[in-house]
C-alpha atoms as one frame of an Amber mdcrd trajectory, in Angstrom:
protein
 -93.315  25.768   8.607 -95.233  23.163   8.351 -94.137  20.034  10.300 -94.235
  16.132   9.374 -96.733  14.946  12.360 -95.783  11.611  13.402 -98.587   9.609
  11.869 -97.208  10.683   8.217 -93.980   8.349   9.384 -95.518   5.898  10.600
 -97.160   5.145   7.524 -93.713   6.448   5.328 -91.352   3.405   7.791 -95.240
   1.288   7.118 -95.478   1.727   3.236 -91.223   0.399   3.073 -92.280  -2.660
   3.805 -95.941  -3.199   2.839 -98.890  -2.243   0.294-101.256   0.031   0.993
-104.764  -0.962   1.902-106.576   1.641   3.096-108.325  -0.704   6.489-105.073
  -1.509   7.254-103.523   1.220   8.063-106.174   2.499   9.743-106.382  -0.024
  11.685-102.009   0.840  12.058-102.587   4.534  12.542-105.806   3.739  14.777
-107.907   6.142  13.570-111.121   5.506  10.598-110.541   4.817   7.442-112.480
   8.700   6.778-110.196  10.479   9.158-107.127   8.317   7.213-109.313   9.908
   4.390-108.633  13.697   5.182-105.039  12.415   6.572-104.061  12.025   2.980
-105.922  14.816   1.615-103.528  16.849   4.347 -99.767  15.533   3.437-101.075
  16.239  -0.014-101.470  20.032  -0.059 -98.496  20.307   2.042 -96.218  18.983
  -0.260 -94.946  15.397   1.581 -97.163  13.035  -0.499 -98.887  12.273  -4.129
-101.257   9.736  -4.131-103.839   8.290  -5.989-107.710   7.672  -4.050-107.922
   4.894  -6.090-111.937   4.459  -6.999-112.595   1.914  -8.857-113.480  -2.338
  -8.959-109.381  -2.799  -9.181-107.581   0.450  -9.009-105.422   0.386  -5.412
-104.668   4.005  -3.566-100.679   4.352  -4.268 -98.608   6.882  -2.777 -95.705
   8.568  -3.672 -94.217  10.505  -0.737 -91.941  13.623  -2.341 -89.994  13.935
   0.480 -87.188  12.653   2.563 -90.225  12.146   6.350 -87.479  10.890   8.081
 -85.133  13.462   7.580 -88.320  16.568   8.264 -89.401  13.775  11.073 -85.470
  14.520  13.092 -86.014  18.415  12.065 -89.850  18.660  13.386 -88.201  16.678
  16.851 -84.959  18.601  17.565 -87.576  22.089  17.095 -90.322  20.805  19.827
 -87.915  18.706  21.579 -88.468  20.681  24.589 -92.144  19.354  24.642 -91.070
  15.472  23.773 -91.028  13.233  28.025 -88.776  10.096  27.759 -91.974   7.955
  27.515 -92.885   9.888  23.812 -88.965   9.289  23.196 -89.056   6.139  23.942
 -91.585   5.755  22.126 -89.747   7.445  18.881 -86.753   5.167  19.266 -89.108
   1.643  19.187 -90.306   2.959  15.296 -89.528   0.595  13.300 -86.793   2.543
  11.068 -83.221   0.903   9.915 -80.736   0.719  12.874 -78.811   3.712  10.745
 -81.568   5.935  11.187 -82.366   4.730  14.764 -78.124   6.027  15.216 -78.935
   9.185  13.732 -82.303  10.320  15.363 -80.446   9.008  18.585 -77.585  11.084
  17.898 -79.971  13.974  16.968 -81.484  13.489  20.901 -78.475  13.613  23.140
 -77.211  16.546  21.131 -79.738  18.828  21.585 -80.819  17.707  24.509 -77.387
  18.323  25.959 -76.217  21.299  24.016 -76.518  24.938  24.932 -79.557  25.740
  23.873 -80.624  28.842  27.063 -77.948  29.589  27.254 -76.812  31.643  29.933
 -74.821  34.493  29.187 -74.093  38.314  29.670 -75.065  39.763  25.897 -72.123
  41.651  24.490 -73.198  43.896  21.875 -70.760  45.568  18.646 -71.274  47.895
  16.568 -69.573  48.032  12.905 -70.190  49.998   9.637 -70.897  48.715   6.474
 -70.851  51.484   2.966 -74.791  49.602   2.502 -77.236  47.568   4.559 -77.778
  44.963   1.631 -81.781  43.647   1.118 -81.498  40.222   0.170 -78.824  37.725
   1.899 -77.875  35.324  -0.144 -74.455  34.022  -1.443 -75.973  33.838  -5.589
 -76.676  37.789  -5.214 -73.352  39.665  -6.874 -71.321  40.457  -3.815 -69.128
  43.360  -2.261 -67.599  43.522   0.590 -70.691  44.695   2.307 -72.741  41.558
   1.309 -69.589  39.065   1.819 -69.473  40.966   6.010 -72.576  39.806   6.461
 -72.550  35.864   4.676 -69.503  35.323   6.454 -70.798  35.512  10.031 -73.780
  34.129   9.434 -72.926  31.123   6.406 -70.883  28.131   6.874 -69.064  26.323
   3.561 -67.873  23.051   3.152 -64.247  23.994   3.120 -62.324  27.139   5.281
 -59.003  29.242   4.403 -57.197  29.811   7.821 -54.153  31.075   7.499 -54.166
  30.870   3.732 -54.320  27.278   3.448 -57.516  25.669   2.705 -59.613  23.757
   5.802 -62.451  21.965   6.123 -65.691  23.008   8.357 -68.582  21.724   7.557
 -66.463  18.439   5.971 -65.495  15.602   8.612 -63.319  13.571   5.751 -63.200
  13.319   1.699 -62.111  11.604  -0.271 -61.405  11.084  -4.321 -63.387   7.630
  -6.442 -61.901   8.211  -9.677 -62.387  11.569 -10.514 -65.312  12.200  -7.926
 -65.469  14.337  -4.884 -66.666  11.899  -2.038 -67.694  14.161   1.262 -68.601
  13.040   4.782 -70.408  15.771   6.944 -69.740  16.355  10.341 -73.940  14.937
  11.716 -73.740  18.482  14.627 -74.820  20.979  12.507 -77.797  23.364  12.851
 -79.114  25.893  10.942 -80.121  29.000  12.975 -84.212  26.962  13.540 -82.386
  24.275  14.842 -83.046  21.980  11.659 -80.137  19.195  11.626 -77.689  19.847
   7.722 -78.127  17.215   5.935 -76.330  15.943   2.740 -79.671  16.618   1.058
 -79.393  20.261   2.237 -76.364  20.551   0.417 -76.604  19.344  -2.666 -79.815
  21.810  -3.282 -77.694  24.573  -2.197 -74.440  23.049  -4.863 -77.018  21.949
  -7.121 -78.699  26.140  -7.684 -75.053  27.241  -7.248 -73.861  25.137 -10.016
 -76.648  25.967 -12.144 -76.339  30.131 -11.773 -72.639  29.636 -11.893 -71.204
  26.580 -14.515 -69.076  28.582 -16.312 -66.852  28.785 -13.530 -63.817  27.137
 -13.754 -64.050  24.116 -11.518 -67.947  24.685 -11.357 -67.960  24.149 -15.295
 -66.231  19.898 -14.771 -69.593  19.791 -12.380 -71.152  16.271 -14.327 -73.849
  15.785 -11.151 -74.183  15.911  -7.425 -75.597  12.702  -5.668 -76.768  12.502
  -2.006 -75.375   9.609  -1.372 -76.298   8.296   2.439 -78.126  11.194   5.664
 -74.894  13.052   5.495 -72.753  11.819   2.441 -73.067  12.553  -0.926 -70.600
  12.822  -4.323 -69.376  15.365  -6.791 -69.356  13.945 -10.510 -66.385  15.718
 -11.729 -65.113  15.732 -15.678 -61.489  15.283 -13.988 -59.938  15.642 -10.962
 -58.682  18.748  -9.771 -57.773  20.787  -6.685 -59.680  23.753  -7.625 -63.087
  22.613  -6.403 -62.469  22.788  -2.712 -60.709  26.086  -3.178 -64.277  27.465
  -5.117 -66.130  25.253  -2.013 -64.226  28.211   0.179 -65.542  31.432  -1.250
 -68.469  32.212   0.697 -70.541  32.445  -3.197 -70.644  28.277  -1.676 -72.520
  29.382   1.291 -74.797  26.455   2.399 -78.216  27.412   3.512 -81.612  26.224
   2.564 -84.755  28.090   2.236 -87.608  27.106   4.327 -90.723  28.664   3.268
 -90.482  31.795   5.128 -86.438  32.600   4.796 -83.387  32.045   3.874 -81.057
  30.383   6.187 -77.931  29.373   6.690 -75.440  27.550   9.853 -73.330  30.100
  11.130 -71.842  31.427  14.390 -75.155  33.750  13.648 -78.608  34.191  12.048
 -79.678  37.269  10.839 -82.685  38.927  13.129 -83.459  41.612  11.488 -82.432
  43.833   8.293 -83.830  47.326   7.992 -82.711  50.216   5.244 -80.233  52.068
   8.009 -79.257  48.660  10.453 -78.805  45.234  10.314 -78.585  43.365  13.098
 -77.252  39.933  14.220 -77.969  37.784  17.080 -75.770  34.390  17.922 -77.501
  30.955  16.921 -78.483  29.131  19.321 -77.766  26.265  17.571 -74.002  26.597
  16.906 -72.237  23.580  18.419 -68.486  25.638  17.797 -67.698  27.399  21.440
 -70.416  30.359  21.999 -69.105  33.198  20.838 -68.282  36.253  23.415 -70.190
  38.852  20.827 -73.282  37.359  20.660 -75.051  41.282  18.965 -74.025  42.549
  15.974 -75.316  45.390  14.632 -73.819  47.323  10.929 -75.348  50.219  10.506
 -74.426  53.020   6.895 -74.965  56.162   9.121 -71.230  57.396   9.528 -72.531
  59.711  12.005 -74.085  57.019  14.665 -71.173  54.870  14.111 -68.615  57.686
  14.885 -70.522  58.258  18.360 -70.448  54.319  18.826 -66.705  54.913  18.742
 -66.291  57.295  20.616 -68.064  56.503  23.190 -66.611  53.100  23.602 -63.196
  55.243  23.180 -62.552  52.017  20.383 -58.365  52.610  19.190 -57.695  51.559
  15.766 -55.967  48.539  14.505 -54.563  47.748  10.535 -53.655  44.095  10.037
 -50.301  43.054   9.107 -51.971  41.601   5.811 -53.244  44.168   2.529 -56.668
  43.109   1.983 -58.072  45.620  -0.057 -55.998  47.390  -3.602 -56.838  50.391
  -5.673 -56.428  50.348  -9.536 -57.516  52.279 -12.664 -58.961  49.377 -14.932
 -58.865  50.513 -18.628 -61.377  49.435 -21.175 -59.553  47.903 -23.844 -62.122
  48.641 -26.992 -61.134  52.890 -25.883 -59.589  54.951 -28.595 -56.848  55.055
 -25.730 -53.857  53.235 -27.723 -51.569  51.144 -25.541 -48.675  54.038 -25.295
 -51.052  56.827 -24.359 -52.373  54.136 -21.088 -48.811  53.571 -20.310 -47.955
  56.978 -20.248 -50.957  57.649 -18.087 -50.053  54.842 -15.591 -46.437  56.472
 -15.294 -47.778  60.099 -14.258 -50.284  58.135 -12.186 -47.495  56.052 -10.803
 -45.088  59.148 -10.113 -42.819  58.007 -12.565 -43.591  60.958 -15.877 -44.798
  64.454 -15.153 -47.554  65.164 -16.133 -48.473  66.945 -19.678 -51.525  67.040
 -21.803 -50.869  64.543 -24.491 -54.332  62.788 -24.266 -57.714  64.415 -26.337
 -60.195  62.529 -24.369 -60.502  60.807 -20.790 -63.933  58.872 -19.018 -63.629
  58.388 -16.051 -66.474  56.370 -13.858 -66.137  55.289 -10.361 -68.765  55.039
  -7.347 -69.864  58.285  -5.410 -67.728  58.639  -2.806 -64.485  57.419  -4.416
 -63.339  60.973  -5.612 -62.760  61.928  -2.248 -60.938  59.444  -1.565 -58.621
  59.122  -5.155 -58.998  62.663  -5.522 -54.587  62.891  -6.663 -55.348  60.817
  -8.728 -58.449  62.425 -10.876 -56.337  65.516 -10.819 -53.169  64.099 -12.197
 -55.029  62.296 -14.769 -56.640  65.379 -15.657 -53.855  67.027 -16.513 -52.568
  64.985 -18.934 -56.351  65.360 -20.628 -57.595  67.777 -23.085 -61.326  66.885
 -21.963 -62.040  64.967 -19.750 -65.269  63.621 -18.045 -65.856  61.506 -14.161
 -68.911  60.076 -13.943 -70.006  58.852 -10.670 -72.529  56.221 -10.054 -74.155
  54.547  -7.128 -73.400  50.925  -5.915 -76.905  49.707  -7.629 -75.703  50.759
 -10.643 -73.075  49.873 -10.877 -73.081  46.024  -9.762 -76.503  45.610 -12.333
 -74.824  47.217 -15.053 -72.170  46.215 -17.886 -69.825  48.692 -17.917 -70.318
  48.824 -22.023 -73.559  50.645 -20.683 -71.780  53.637 -19.557 -68.927  54.030
 -22.588 -66.169  54.506 -20.826 -62.392  54.136 -20.822 -61.839  54.074 -17.465
 -63.096  52.420 -14.337 -61.473  53.380 -11.098 -61.809  49.902  -9.069 -61.280
  49.453  -4.978 -62.163  45.233  -4.504 -61.573  43.146  -1.682 -59.396  39.984
  -2.421 -56.862  37.332  -1.238 -53.654  38.546  -1.862 -52.200  34.901  -3.078
 -54.706  34.534  -5.387 -56.798  38.121  -6.382 -56.873  37.757 -10.576 -58.287
  34.435 -10.323 -60.321  35.996  -8.127 -61.669  38.742  -9.837 -61.938  37.350
 -12.601 -64.455  34.997 -11.108 -67.357  37.153 -10.388 -67.173  41.192 -10.230
 -67.163  44.058 -12.865 -63.111  43.039 -13.683 -64.471  40.278 -15.858 -65.996
  42.217 -18.417 -63.576  43.438 -19.862 -60.288  41.047 -18.798 -61.479  37.928
 -19.316 -61.982  37.704 -23.511 -58.128  37.418 -23.544 -56.050  34.548 -24.413
 -53.720  35.151 -20.833 -57.643  35.830 -18.989 -58.452  31.822 -20.282 -54.891
  30.715 -19.401 -55.130  32.067 -15.926 -58.177  30.199 -15.490 -57.012  27.153
 -17.061 -53.880  26.631 -15.506 -56.286  26.720 -11.700 -59.290  24.044 -13.257
 -55.991  21.690 -14.738 -52.145  23.118 -12.599 -51.932  22.018  -9.241 -51.726
  25.052  -6.058 -47.837  24.767  -6.899 -48.028  26.628  -9.742 -50.904  28.975
  -9.413 -48.228  31.828  -7.835 -46.364  31.961 -11.154 -49.975  32.330 -13.332
 -50.909  34.693 -10.979 -47.782  36.440 -11.606 -47.344  36.375 -15.909 -51.014
  37.802 -15.690 -50.650  40.497 -13.711 -47.193  40.894 -16.208 -49.972  40.898
 -18.690 -52.265  43.624 -17.788 -49.529  45.897 -16.672 -47.069  45.585 -20.008
 -50.189  46.195 -21.635 -51.391  49.699 -20.016 -54.895  47.436 -18.787 -54.375
  47.681 -15.447 -52.492  50.701 -13.206 -52.328  49.377  -9.451 -53.173  52.307
  -7.270 -52.036  51.094  -3.875 -52.524  48.224  -1.056 -54.287  48.289   1.946
 -54.203  46.444   5.033 -58.206  46.096   6.992 -58.787  49.069   9.686 -59.848
  47.067  12.813 -61.596  48.975  15.691 -60.944  47.003  18.449 -62.375  47.895
  22.675 -59.593  47.262  25.491 -61.718  43.848  26.197 -60.453  42.588  22.572
 -57.540  40.545  22.783 -57.852  38.608  19.975 -60.389  38.323  16.666 -59.604
  36.829  13.183 -60.063  37.643   9.493 -60.981  36.316   6.217 -59.338  36.305
   3.154 -60.913  39.014   2.089 -59.801  41.320   5.363 -63.802  40.977   7.157
 -63.550  40.489  10.646 -65.269  37.261  11.995 -67.088  38.186  14.911 -67.686
  34.841  16.106 -63.810  34.694  16.711 -63.315  37.904  19.270 -61.678  37.411
  22.054 -63.769  39.445  24.872 -61.567  39.197  28.381 -63.869  41.711  30.020
 -67.411  42.694  30.281 -68.820  45.409  27.416 -70.656  47.871  28.792
């Protein structure tokens, strides 16, 4: 990573009050004009400035700063704080910055000097199973439980959901000013490389989100996102809506930045390494919250290796009280099946009617490995069909190909969803929306979330479920709680709205070997 040096900061501060003169600037920076020229070229190549050398009589050199130099320098100082002595820090504080910038810099220096960066703690390891290891950890990638598990533990959103209640997370204070949502950020949030989180980092991430998913309710109302101050920004909306905060609590809204080499997040852990069979998370040394008891997480997709860990640690199975997962059949509204046939198949699957052959042909799509889990459901469908075909595909095929490519009548789905707003969540992303979003009832549900207060949402969810079941578009097979494997030393933990364990919430009361 290219760092801002002190001379560039001094030039930036000087140019706030003065016009450029090569000789004067050289004297101010205590270097020769030739050295200044070399530095200007260097800073230009590094992307910090754009300058016109002003060759020729009457042509003055002009300089444009392309980055927030003060913010970049503060991050440089934080990363290199151990190499500064007190006298050097005092020299930096004496630079002619604004009072506000000096306060911010003082806050950063004090926070870093007194934070627990070189923590002395016993390393407690934990292994968890993922059915796949995501290749790319980015909130705008297609989301599934595997990627959500990683994002939940490495990323932070502006808001979060705790016990079904929306709460501030990176936000210390927010306010509505007309249709604009003004957000004040905490001033001590760090990315995993030590960089402080600034408003322009958040704005850049949110603008990318809006660009990628501008058709989503809430995001479609965004007019612009503007930095107001170092830790303050506003979201300009067409209308004031409760939905925007809910959207900004979801994992695809996790705040990140690209440092040119990797994607950085501000959560309690960071991705230390990714291999086809294993992904390792380590504690974020710059996290300002309570230091987690579990410091190293190994996420593996080798079931046998995971079972060995389970047995060696004598893990105990515990099920969450709430349901976070739903198995269901989703029917293709464009298939040759009539509404009556879909309804009757649903009654057979739910043991409300005895199976009998009444369908000529049926093609069922499912992920590899799902047949064994739902074999009873498949057997019931087979007994109702003259010509039955079960098509198995892997996850990559499923997530990257439109459902229309498979030419099937029904899809077997398992989705992790927040139960209170499951249909809104299903319509926001994933495969469900491909077949269901065109219905006017789907648009009505999205409209209510976007234009009505949260008090209307549960009623809208019930009405929408009634529409799906009444028209034989969806057959709910079962709801499931999340299975959690615990050590005896784990006395408490939290799960998010999707039933995913927040590893930093695990309280281990004794050492794990």
